[in-house]
N, C-alpha and C positions, 0 to 999 in steps of 0.2 A: 504493500500500500504506500510505503514511503517513496517509491519510485514513480508514482503517478504524477502527471503534470498538475500544477496547482489549480488550473481551471476545471479539471475533469470532475471532481466530486460535486461541485456546484452545478455544473452542466447537467449531470445525471439527475440531480434533484429537480432542476427546472424543466427538463425535457422528457425524463423517464419516470419521475415521481418517486425516486428513492436514491439514496446515496450508496456508493459501492462499499461492500463489506469484505469482499475477497477478490483477489486477482486470480483468474483462472489461467490466463496466459497473456503475454504481450510480445509483439514483434515490431521491429523498427527496420524497415527497408525503404521502399519508395514512399509508403505510408506508415503511420503509426497505428497499430491495431491492438486494442485492449479487450480481452475477454473478462467480463466482470460479473460478479454475483451481487445483486442489489439487496438492500434491506427488504425483507419480505420473501427472499429466496429466488427471485427471477434472475435468470442468466441472460446476458445481452453481450453484444459486441459493439464497441465504439471505434469508429475509424476516423482518422484525421490525416489530412494531406495538405500540401501547399495549395492555396486557392488560386488555381490558374483558369477557373471558369468551367472546367470539364465536369465537375462532380454532380451538379444538378441533373444533367442529362443522363449520366451513368446510373444514378440512383433511381431516376424516374423509369428508365428502361428495366432495371432490376425489379422494381415494384410491379410493373406490368406483367412480367413473366412469372413472378411469384404468385400474383393473383390468378393466373391461368393454371397453376399447379406445376409449373416447371421446377425442377429440383434446385432451388437456390434459397438463400436466407431472405426473409421478408423484411424490407426496411421498416423501422419503427418510427423514424422521424424524417423530416425533410433535411436538406443540407443547411447547416447553420454556420455563419461566419464567426470565428473566434480569433480575433487578431488577424494574422496572416494565414490562418488555417481554415479549411472547409471541413466541417465535422458532421457526421450523422451516426445513427445507431441502427442496428439490425438484429434480428433474431440470432441466437446462438444455435446454429445447426451442427451439432456434434455428431460424431460417428462416421462409419464408412472407412474404407481402406483405400490406399493408393494402389493403382494398377500399374505395375512397373514393366519395363521392357518394351521391345519393339517386335515381338513375335507376330506372325500373321494374324493370330486371333486378337491380340492386343491392338494391333494397327487397325483392324476392321472395326473393333469396338470404339476406338477413339474417333475414327472417321464418321461412324454413325452418330456419336454424341455431338461432334462438331456440326454435322449436317442438320441435326435437330435444332441445335442452338441457333444456327444461322437462319433456319426457316422461321423460328419463333421471332427473332429480331427483325425479320423482313416485314412483319406486321406492326412494328412499333414505330410511332412517329414522335421523335424528340428532336430538339435542336442538335445538330452535329456536335459530338463531344470533342471539340478542337481546343487547343492543339492536340494532335494525336500523341499517344505515348511515344517516347523517343525511340524505342526499338522498332517502331514501324513508321517513324517520321522521316521517311526519305524525301518527302515533298516539302521540306523546310526551305526557308528563304535565307538561311544563315550562310556565311562564307565558308567554303570548304565542303567536304563530303559529309561531315557529321553535323547533327543539330547541336546548337550551342548549349552546353551544360557546364556551368562554371566549375563544379567540383571535379569533373573529368578533364576539362580543358586546361585547368591549372596544373595538372600533373605532367610528368615527363613523357611527352609523346614518343620519345625515342624507343620506349619499351614495346610499342605496338609493332608487331611484325609487318614488314612491307606487303606480304601477301594478303594480310587482312585489309589493309587500306586499298590495295588494288581490287580485291574482290568487291568491296563496298562501292568503289567508284564505278565499276562496270555494271554491277547489279542496279545501282541507283539510276544510271543512264538508261537502262532498259525499262525500269519502272516508270520513269518520268515520260518516256516516249510511248507508253502504253495507250494513253488516251481513253481509259475505261471509266465508266461512271462509278461513283463511290456509293457505298451502302454502309449501314450500321452493322458492325460486327465485333467479334471478340478477338482481341489481339494478344492475349497471353495464354494461349491454349497449351498448357504444360501439365504433365502428370501430377505435379505437386499441387495444382489448383483444382483437382477433381477428387472426389471420394466415391467409392463404389460399394454397393451391397450386392454381392453375387454378380449377376450379369447386368444389373441396372445401375445407372448413375444415381447416387444419393445426393450429391451436392456439387455444384459448380461455384467456386469461390473467385475472388479478385475481379469484381465488376468495375473497379476503377479503371480497368484496362480495355474498356470499349473504345472503338476507333471508327473513323470515317475514311475508308479506303475501298478499292475495288474488291468484290467478292473473291475473285481468283487470287488476288494478292494475299488476302487474309487466309484463304485456304492453303496457299503455298507456304506462308509463314507457319501455320499450324502443322503442316506436313513435316516440317523440319524440327519443330520444337516439342511435339506431343509427348515424346518419351522422356523429357527432362523431369526427373523426380527429385532433383536437388539442384546443384549448380547447373547452369544451362549447358546443354550439349546439342549435338546435331544428329538426327536419326540417320541410319544408312540410306543411301540413295534408293535401294530397292524398297525400303519401308515407306519412304516419302512417295514413291511412285504408286505403291499399293494404296496408300492413304488417299491420294488424289483420284485414283480410279474408283475406289469405293465411295468417296464423297460425291463424285459426279453421278454415280449410279443411284445413290439414295436421293439426291436432289432432283433426279430425273432430267438432267440437262448436261450434255457434253460441252466442255469448254472449247472455245475456238482455239486455233493455233496461237493467236496473240495471247489469249488468256492463259494458256499453258506456259508460254514463255514468261509471262508476268508472274505466274505462280512459282516457277523455279527461281526467278530473280528475287522474289520476296524471301524465299527460304535462305538465299545467300546473304541478303542484306541483314536479316535478323541475326543470323549466325555471326556475321562480321561485327555487328554492333555489340553483341554479347562477348565475343572474343576480345574486342578492344577494351571493354569495361573490365573483364577479368585480368587482362594484361596490366592495365593501369592501376588496378586495386590489389594486385597480388593474389588473384583468385586461381582456382584450378585451371590447368591448361587443356582439359579434355575437349572442350568445345572448339578451341582454336586448332587443336591437332586434327579433329575431325574435319574442320573446314579446310585445312591445308590439304588433306587427302582427297576431298571431294570437290573442291572449288572448280577445278577445270571442267569436270563433267557437268556439274550443275550450271555453270555459266554457258557451256555449249548448248544445253537444253533450253536455256533462257535466250539464246541467240544474242548474247551480250559480249 
């Protein structure tokens, strides 16, 4: 309890009707996430992130899907400004297990889950959640290949391998030339953000990561990231291909040649973004190693 921000207990009283008595968990990554037990015994999750204007659209979309019975936590409050933060609370949807690996069965199950998620979001009308999350923000207007992020840009860029920068540049060029319409979609489709009960998805987490990008690009990014159960990695090319085939079959529409190229380019961009971040922050090199091994073939498929 002593580690909670000073504003949080009062915020809980004002917006949830009770002060926190126990901390169930807390995480600090892109957002601050607090699992709390309130006086009276109710368990909730409070999320706070830098207020860049995206949160209201993300929470509104999450609420629409929860109302329809989609497996996600139901928001309990609207987004509230607290200083420089955007804060909201949602149900604590505990339970379920992470489905690891990139076996043919796991790949198909993840493709089915992503197809269902994208189909549900296609019927949701919210203001585009812009700017996009940086790992899919290839359409930025900043100088250079990467979106401007002070914490990363202030570090020694010399530790980023040249092949990571080259892959990002080539993938970004193909993505920007795609000319495809944007849709509302999920941009952080990783194993660690889903929980399963048996064959069924029990919970999809991390709704802060909705984006406004072409469907094929979001599917391509997901095809590369879906097996990440911890630090970001890149699925084998065969698994990404199987993911995209299954996704198109479930959605009932084959991608055009341009869409397929954009999908492969997006898988490279997201992997390059993650590899750069890991290099700058001293993280595990697995994702970067996978990108180095796969970049040439993925970029060939992207026509980049």
